[in-house]
Every structure is written in C-alpha cells, then in structure tokens.
C-alpha positions as CSV (number, residue, x, y, z in Angstrom):
1,X,11.7,62.0,-22.4
2,X,8.8,64.1,-23.8
3,X,10.8,64.9,-27.0
4,X,11.7,61.1,-27.5
5,X,7.9,60.2,-27.0
6,X,6.9,62.9,-29.6
7,X,9.6,61.5,-32.1
8,X,8.4,57.9,-31.5
9,X,4.9,58.7,-32.1
10,X,5.9,60.7,-35.4
11,X,7.6,57.4,-36.5
12,X,4.4,55.5,-36.6
13,X,2.7,58.2,-38.6
14,X,5.6,58.5,-41.0
15,X,5.6,54.7,-41.5
16,X,9.3,54.1,-40.2
17,X,10.3,50.4,-40.7
18,X,11.0,48.6,-37.4
19,X,13.7,46.3,-36.2
20,X,11.5,43.3,-37.3
21,X,11.6,44.2,-40.9
22,X,14.3,43.9,-43.6
23,X,14.0,47.6,-44.5
24,X,14.6,48.5,-40.8
25,X,18.0,46.8,-40.8
26,X,18.8,48.2,-44.2
27,X,17.8,51.7,-43.4
28,X,20.9,53.1,-41.9
29,X,23.5,51.4,-44.0
30,X,21.4,52.6,-47.0
31,X,21.4,56.0,-45.4
32,X,25.1,56.3,-45.0
33,X,25.4,55.6,-48.9
34,X,22.4,57.9,-49.9
35,X,22.9,60.9,-47.6
36,X,26.6,60.8,-46.4
37,X,28.8,59.3,-49.2
38,X,26.8,59.3,-52.3
39,X,27.7,56.8,-55.2
40,X,31.4,57.8,-55.8
41,X,32.4,57.6,-52.1
42,X,30.3,54.6,-51.6
43,X,32.2,52.6,-54.3
44,X,35.5,53.8,-52.8
45,X,34.4,52.9,-49.2
46,X,33.4,49.3,-50.4
47,X,36.8,49.0,-52.2
48,X,38.5,50.2,-49.0
49,X,36.8,47.8,-47.0
50,X,37.8,44.9,-49.2
51,X,41.4,46.2,-49.0
52,X,41.4,46.5,-45.3
53,X,40.7,42.9,-44.8
54,X,44.1,42.1,-46.6
55,X,46.0,44.8,-44.8
56,X,47.6,43.8,-41.6
57,X,50.4,46.3,-41.1
58,X,51.1,49.9,-41.2
59,X,48.4,51.0,-38.7
60,X,47.3,50.1,-35.2
61,X,44.6,47.4,-35.8
62,X,43.2,48.1,-32.4
63,X,42.5,51.7,-33.4
64,X,40.7,50.4,-36.6
65,X,38.8,47.9,-34.5
66,X,37.6,50.7,-32.1
67,X,36.2,52.8,-35.1
68,X,34.5,49.6,-36.6
69,X,32.8,48.9,-33.1
70,X,31.9,52.7,-32.9
71,X,30.3,52.5,-36.4
72,X,28.5,49.2,-36.3
73,X,27.6,49.3,-32.7
74,X,25.9,52.7,-33.3
75,X,24.1,51.5,-36.4
76,X,22.9,48.5,-34.4
77,X,21.6,50.5,-31.6
78,X,19.9,53.1,-33.8
79,X,18.1,50.3,-35.9
80,X,16.5,49.0,-32.7
81,X,14.8,52.4,-31.9
82,X,11.3,52.9,-33.5
83,X,11.9,56.4,-34.8
84,X,14.4,56.5,-37.8
85,X,15.9,59.4,-39.7
86,X,19.3,59.8,-41.7
87,X,20.1,62.7,-39.4
88,X,20.1,60.5,-36.4
89,X,23.3,58.8,-37.3
90,X,25.2,62.1,-37.8
91,X,27.7,61.2,-35.0
92,X,28.8,58.2,-36.9
93,X,30.1,60.5,-39.7
94,X,33.4,60.6,-37.7
95,X,34.2,56.8,-37.7
96,X,33.0,56.5,-41.3
97,X,35.2,59.1,-42.5
98,X,38.4,57.6,-40.9
99,X,37.5,54.0,-42.2
100,X,36.8,55.5,-45.7
101,X,40.4,57.0,-45.7
102,X,42.4,54.5,-43.7
103,X,42.7,51.6,-46.1
104,X,44.0,54.0,-48.8
105,X,46.6,55.5,-46.4
106,X,49.6,54.0,-48.5
107,X,48.5,55.7,-51.6
108,X,48.7,59.3,-50.9
109,X,47.3,60.5,-54.2
110,X,44.1,58.4,-53.6
111,X,43.6,59.9,-50.2
112,X,44.1,63.4,-51.6
113,X,41.5,62.6,-54.3
114,X,39.0,61.3,-51.7
115,X,39.3,64.4,-49.7
116,X,39.1,66.7,-52.7
117,X,35.9,64.7,-53.9
118,X,34.3,64.9,-50.5
119,X,35.1,68.6,-50.4
120,X,33.2,69.3,-53.7
121,X,30.4,67.1,-52.7
122,X,30.0,69.3,-49.6
123,X,30.2,72.5,-51.9
124,X,27.6,71.3,-54.2
125,X,25.0,70.4,-51.4
126,X,25.6,73.7,-49.6
127,X,25.8,76.3,-52.3
128,X,24.3,75.1,-55.5
129,X,21.1,76.9,-56.4
130,X,19.2,74.4,-58.3
131,X,18.0,71.2,-56.7
132,X,19.2,68.1,-58.4
133,X,18.8,64.5,-57.5
134,X,19.6,61.0,-59.0
135,X,17.8,58.2,-57.0
136,X,16.2,54.8,-57.2
137,X,12.9,54.1,-55.6
138,X,12.1,57.8,-55.1
139,X,8.6,59.0,-54.5
140,X,7.5,62.2,-56.3
141,X,5.8,64.2,-54.8
142,X,6.7,63.3,-51.4
143,X,5.1,65.7,-48.8
144,X,5.3,63.2,-46.0
145,X,9.0,62.5,-46.4
146,X,8.2,58.8,-46.9
147,X,10.7,58.1,-49.6
148,X,13.5,58.0,-47.2
149,X,12.2,54.6,-46.0
150,X,13.3,53.1,-49.5
151,X,15.0,55.3,-51.9
152,X,18.7,54.8,-52.8
153,X,20.2,58.2,-53.6
154,X,23.3,58.3,-55.9
155,X,23.7,62.1,-55.7
156,X,21.6,65.1,-54.7
157,X,22.0,68.7,-53.9
158,X,19.1,69.0,-51.4
159,X,17.6,67.1,-48.5
160,X,13.8,67.8,-48.4
161,X,14.5,71.5,-48.5
162,X,16.9,71.3,-45.5
163,X,20.2,71.2,-47.1
164,X,21.0,73.4,-50.0
165,X,21.6,77.2,-50.0
166,X,21.0,79.0,-46.7
167,X,17.5,80.2,-46.4
168,X,16.2,83.0,-44.4
169,X,13.2,81.6,-42.5
170,X,11.8,83.1,-39.4
171,X,8.7,81.5,-38.5
172,X,8.4,83.5,-35.2
173,X,7.5,80.3,-33.1
174,X,8.5,81.9,-29.9
175,X,5.9,84.8,-30.5
176,X,3.2,82.2,-31.4
177,X,3.9,80.3,-28.1
178,X,3.7,83.5,-26.2
179,X,0.2,84.1,-27.9
180,X,-1.2,80.7,-27.2
181,X,-0.1,80.5,-23.6
182,X,1.0,77.4,-21.6
183,X,-2.0,75.0,-22.1
184,X,-4.8,74.2,-24.4
185,X,-5.5,72.5,-27.8
186,X,-3.8,73.9,-30.9
187,X,-4.8,72.8,-34.4
188,X,-1.9,72.9,-36.8
189,X,-2.3,73.2,-40.6
190,X,1.2,73.9,-42.1
191,X,3.6,70.9,-42.8
192,X,6.7,72.8,-44.1
193,X,10.2,71.4,-43.5
194,X,10.9,73.8,-40.6
195,X,7.3,74.7,-39.5
196,X,5.1,71.7,-38.8
197,X,3.3,70.1,-35.9
198,X,6.3,68.2,-34.7
199,X,8.8,71.2,-34.6
200,X,6.2,73.3,-33.0
201,X,5.5,70.8,-30.4
202,X,9.0,70.1,-29.6
203,X,9.5,74.0,-29.0
204,X,6.5,73.7,-26.7
205,X,8.0,70.9,-24.7
206,X,11.2,73.0,-24.5
207,X,9.2,75.7,-22.8
208,X,7.6,72.9,-20.4
209,X,4.1,73.9,-21.6
210,X,1.0,71.6,-21.6
211,X,0.0,72.4,-25.1
212,X,-1.7,69.6,-27.3
213,X,-0.8,70.0,-30.9
214,X,-3.0,68.3,-33.4
215,X,-2.3,68.1,-37.3
216,X,-5.3,68.9,-39.2
217,X,-4.2,67.2,-42.3
218,X,-4.6,68.0,-45.9
219,X,-8.4,67.8,-45.8
220,X,-10.4,71.0,-45.1
221,X,-11.6,71.0,-41.5
222,X,-15.2,71.8,-40.7
223,X,-16.3,74.6,-38.5
224,X,-17.4,72.0,-35.8
225,X,-13.9,70.4,-35.7
226,X,-12.1,73.8,-35.5
227,X,-14.3,74.6,-32.5
228,X,-12.8,71.9,-30.6
229,X,-9.4,73.9,-30.4
230,X,-8.4,76.9,-28.5
231,X,-6.2,78.1,-31.4
232,X,-5.6,77.1,-34.9
233,X,-2.5,77.9,-36.8
234,X,-2.3,78.3,-40.5
235,X,0.1,79.6,-43.2
236,X,-0.6,82.1,-46.0
C-alpha cells in the first residue's frame, strides 16, 4: 500500500491525465501503439481487427473473446487508476500479441512476416547504440517525462534511457540507506532515470523504514532550507 501511495502522489506531480479527461482514456491505447507496437505493427493490428470482424470460422471464438476481455478489461481498469505509465500495462502484451497474429492465421507468410518484424524491432530497441525517435507531440527536452502524456511514437530505439543497450549502473542505494538509517528527512537532488526520489523512497519502503524523501528540485537550495534535512543526497 505504501508503494501505491508513493506512485499515486508521483502521478499528481507528473500531471498524469485522470479518468475524467479525454487524454486519460486515450493514454493506454496510445501507449500500446507508441511503446509496444510502433507504426508498422499498429497498422497490421488495425487491419487484423478489421479482418477479425469478418472471420467466423477456423478458430475458437470463445478463446478470442477471452483475450479481448483480457485486453480491454485491463485497459479499462488501468485507466481508472490515477498513476499512469506505459510500463504498467506490460501484462497486456500477451493478449495483444495473440490478437495481433490471430486474424492472419490463414496466411502463413503474413504471420511469419509479423513475427520477423517484431523480432527486429526488439533487436533495434535492445542493442542499437544511437538513440533514434520519430514521434508527434514530443517535448524536447523532457526531464520530467511529461511527453508520455501526449506523444505518439511511430518508432524509437530508447525509452527515457531505460530501454536501449544494457548499462552498467550501480547507484549503491543499499549502502546509502545503511548510512542514513531508518528515520529522518532526506533531501534528494538527482533526478536520473534509475536514481531519483521515487526510486529511492521505494527502496526505503521495501526496507520498512520511516524516511521522508523530499525532492529539492532544480533550483539551488539555500543553506537554511538544507538545515531542515538530516541528510542531503547529491550526484557529481
């Protein structure tokens, strides 16, 4: 519950659209197209959905209905939650993959082509060295990851420095937690992809500590404000 509360609070700060906004209902369908399929597979998926409406034989319709309920029900439930992130719908990749291929089952060459295309997209995201992105409504620069509220990605080889070639990063969070103890106020300056106030506080929650982590922001804190904290964490 503590982790969920932290995530929900972060949603307010990041400006995630709620269920009472149009952007909130478009958020996850757009995320599937922007971060899971990209433009080529999105076009094939839309064509496949159109074909599926005309196909009534050759496959158990109850099985397809199950996957449709899995996908649409998951999207509906996640849309109602205040915190939104494309990674939250990762469990829906399974029914999405099945529904992507199923309408093309009678065309073996198309199925093979879809699988090969998906494989090469996975390789490009995982192993290409240079970041590359084609998108509409993108915000550059975007240190607060706010562009995921609206951008429509056609293709990219990175995801806010999280996807892409493997990186060797060890922020030694456990050692920092050992040093600061189990209670107190901690001022936090870094806002990197893997080292930020949210990830640090989640690590503290996992340890069942009572640390209060406060993000100091981009402005230079004064000496008086720093005196309010037991520890201040920075990055060189």
